[in-house]
matplotlib code that plots the C-alpha trace (Angstrom):
import matplotlib.pyplot as plt

x = [110.4, 113.5, 113.4, 109.7, 110.0, 113.1, 111.0, 107.8, 110.2, 111.7, 108.4, 107.1, 110.3, 110.0, 106.2, 107.1, 109.7, 107.2, 104.6, 107.1, 108.5, 105.1, 103.9, 107.3, 107.4, 109.0, 112.6, 113.9, 116.7, 119.7, 117.7, 115.0, 111.8, 110.8, 110.7, 114.3, 112.9, 113.3, 110.6, 108.7, 109.3, 106.5, 106.9, 106.4, 103.1, 100.8, 100.7, 97.6, 96.0, 95.5, 93.8, 92.7, 92.6, 96.3, 97.1, 95.4, 97.3, 100.9, 100.3, 98.9, 102.4, 104.2, 102.5, 102.7, 106.2, 107.0, 105.2, 107.6, 110.5, 109.0, 110.5, 114.0, 113.9, 115.0, 113.7, 115.9, 119.2, 121.8, 120.8, 123.1, 122.7, 118.7, 119.2, 121.1, 118.6, 115.4, 117.6, 118.4, 114.7, 112.5, 114.3, 112.9, 109.0, 108.6, 109.3, 112.2, 110.2, 109.0, 112.6, 114.2, 111.4, 112.2, 115.9, 115.6, 113.4, 113.7, 111.2, 108.7, 109.5, 107.7, 109.5, 110.3, 110.2, 111.3, 112.2, 108.8, 106.3, 107.4, 105.8, 105.1, 103.2, 100.5, 97.2, 95.4, 91.6, 90.6, 92.3, 90.7, 91.7, 92.6, 93.0, 95.8, 98.1, 97.7, 95.5, 94.8, 95.4, 94.1, 94.9, 96.5, 100.3, 99.9, 102.4, 103.3, 105.0, 107.7, 105.1, 103.8, 100.7, 99.2, 99.8, 98.4, 96.8, 97.7, 95.5, 97.4, 96.9, 99.4, 99.1, 100.9, 101.8, 103.1, 106.5, 108.6, 106.4, 106.2, 104.2, 105.7, 104.4, 104.4, 102.5, 102.3, 100.1, 99.6, 97.0, 97.2, 97.9, 94.9, 94.9, 93.1]
y = [33.7, 35.4, 38.0, 38.6, 39.1, 41.5, 43.6, 43.6, 44.4, 47.3, 48.5, 48.8, 50.4, 53.1, 53.7, 53.9, 56.4, 58.7, 58.5, 59.6, 62.3, 63.7, 63.8, 65.2, 68.6, 71.1, 72.2, 75.6, 76.4, 78.4, 81.6, 80.8, 79.7, 76.5, 77.9, 79.2, 82.9, 85.2, 85.1, 88.4, 90.4, 91.4, 95.0, 94.0, 94.8, 91.7, 91.0, 92.8, 89.4, 88.8, 91.9, 94.1, 91.5, 90.5, 94.5, 94.6, 91.5, 93.0, 96.5, 94.4, 92.6, 95.7, 97.2, 94.2, 93.9, 97.3, 96.9, 94.2, 96.6, 98.9, 97.5, 97.7, 101.5, 102.7, 106.5, 107.0, 106.3, 108.5, 110.8, 109.2, 105.6, 106.5, 107.9, 104.8, 102.4, 104.3, 103.8, 100.1, 99.1, 101.3, 101.9, 99.3, 100.0, 103.7, 106.2, 108.3, 111.5, 110.0, 108.5, 112.0, 113.7, 111.1, 111.5, 115.3, 115.2, 111.8, 112.5, 112.2, 108.5, 105.6, 103.2, 102.0, 104.4, 102.0, 98.5, 97.3, 97.8, 98.1, 97.9, 94.3, 94.7, 96.5, 94.9, 95.8, 96.8, 98.1, 98.7, 101.3, 101.9, 105.8, 108.0, 107.2, 104.1, 104.4, 103.1, 103.8, 101.6, 101.8, 99.5, 99.6, 99.1, 96.6, 97.4, 94.4, 93.5, 91.2, 88.6, 88.8, 90.7, 93.3, 96.8, 99.4, 99.7, 102.7, 103.8, 104.4, 105.5, 104.6, 105.7, 103.4, 104.5, 102.1, 103.2, 101.2, 98.1, 98.2, 99.4, 102.1, 103.7, 107.5, 108.7, 107.4, 108.9, 107.4, 108.2, 108.2, 104.9, 103.3, 100.5, 97.1]
z = [62.3, 63.6, 60.9, 61.5, 65.3, 64.6, 62.3, 64.6, 67.6, 65.3, 64.6, 68.1, 69.6, 66.4, 67.1, 70.9, 70.3, 68.0, 70.7, 73.5, 71.3, 70.3, 74.1, 75.4, 76.9, 74.9, 76.5, 76.7, 74.1, 75.1, 73.8, 76.5, 74.8, 73.5, 70.0, 70.1, 70.6, 73.3, 76.0, 76.0, 79.0, 81.3, 79.8, 76.1, 74.7, 73.4, 69.7, 67.8, 67.5, 71.3, 71.6, 74.8, 77.4, 76.6, 76.7, 80.1, 81.2, 80.1, 81.9, 85.0, 85.0, 84.8, 87.9, 89.9, 89.2, 89.9, 93.2, 94.1, 93.7, 96.3, 99.1, 97.7, 97.5, 100.9, 100.9, 104.2, 102.2, 101.6, 98.4, 96.2, 97.0, 96.7, 93.3, 92.2, 93.9, 91.9, 88.5, 89.3, 90.8, 88.8, 85.6, 83.5, 84.6, 84.1, 81.5, 81.5, 82.2, 85.3, 86.3, 85.7, 88.0, 90.8, 90.5, 90.5, 93.8, 95.2, 98.0, 95.5, 94.6, 96.4, 98.3, 101.8, 104.8, 107.8, 107.9, 109.3, 107.9, 104.2, 101.0, 99.8, 96.5, 94.6, 94.6, 91.5, 91.6, 88.1, 84.8, 82.5, 79.0, 78.2, 75.4, 73.2, 73.8, 77.9, 80.5, 84.1, 86.9, 90.5, 93.5, 96.7, 98.1, 100.4, 103.7, 105.7, 108.9, 109.6, 110.7, 107.1, 108.4, 106.6, 108.2, 106.0, 102.7, 100.4, 97.5, 94.3, 90.8, 87.9, 84.1, 81.8, 78.4, 75.6, 74.5, 71.8, 72.5, 76.1, 78.9, 81.2, 84.1, 83.4, 86.2, 89.7, 92.6, 96.1, 99.0, 102.6, 104.2, 105.5, 108.3, 107.1]

ax = plt.figure().add_subplot(projection="3d")
ax.plot(x, y, z, "-o")
ax.set_aspect("equal")
plt.show()
């Protein structure tokens, strides 16, 4: 009987361990993703199997992340500091051509003009596929005050292109601020 109990307990223990392992959450490896692959960055293009919706989501993520960088670029900073800030905060989101244009004329770059209100984010209105590997995104830059209240909304249009498997902003145009 003792041997039967031991076998039974071993079987129960093995089954419990197996069930627990099957239901466990995958843990990140040292490379970041559960399967050991590097996790995709927001600017990476979706694989062909995921289709147009995934491309829209990837393009939207680039615009949203770029929008969160706007407050980090003080347009009133000394020119060399401003240029470095543009490189640091916008470089991974825009094409080389747009980055170069902003570095040549920093006054054309978007960013923060005063301490309050400041640009908080870009809220996306519409994403439209465009010819070639590109899309157009319309939305609004939301400026907020220190009290987290919306001070202004600035209409914005961005063109994104796919370069080396990543979405990048190639054109940026902002309108006049509108009070909410």
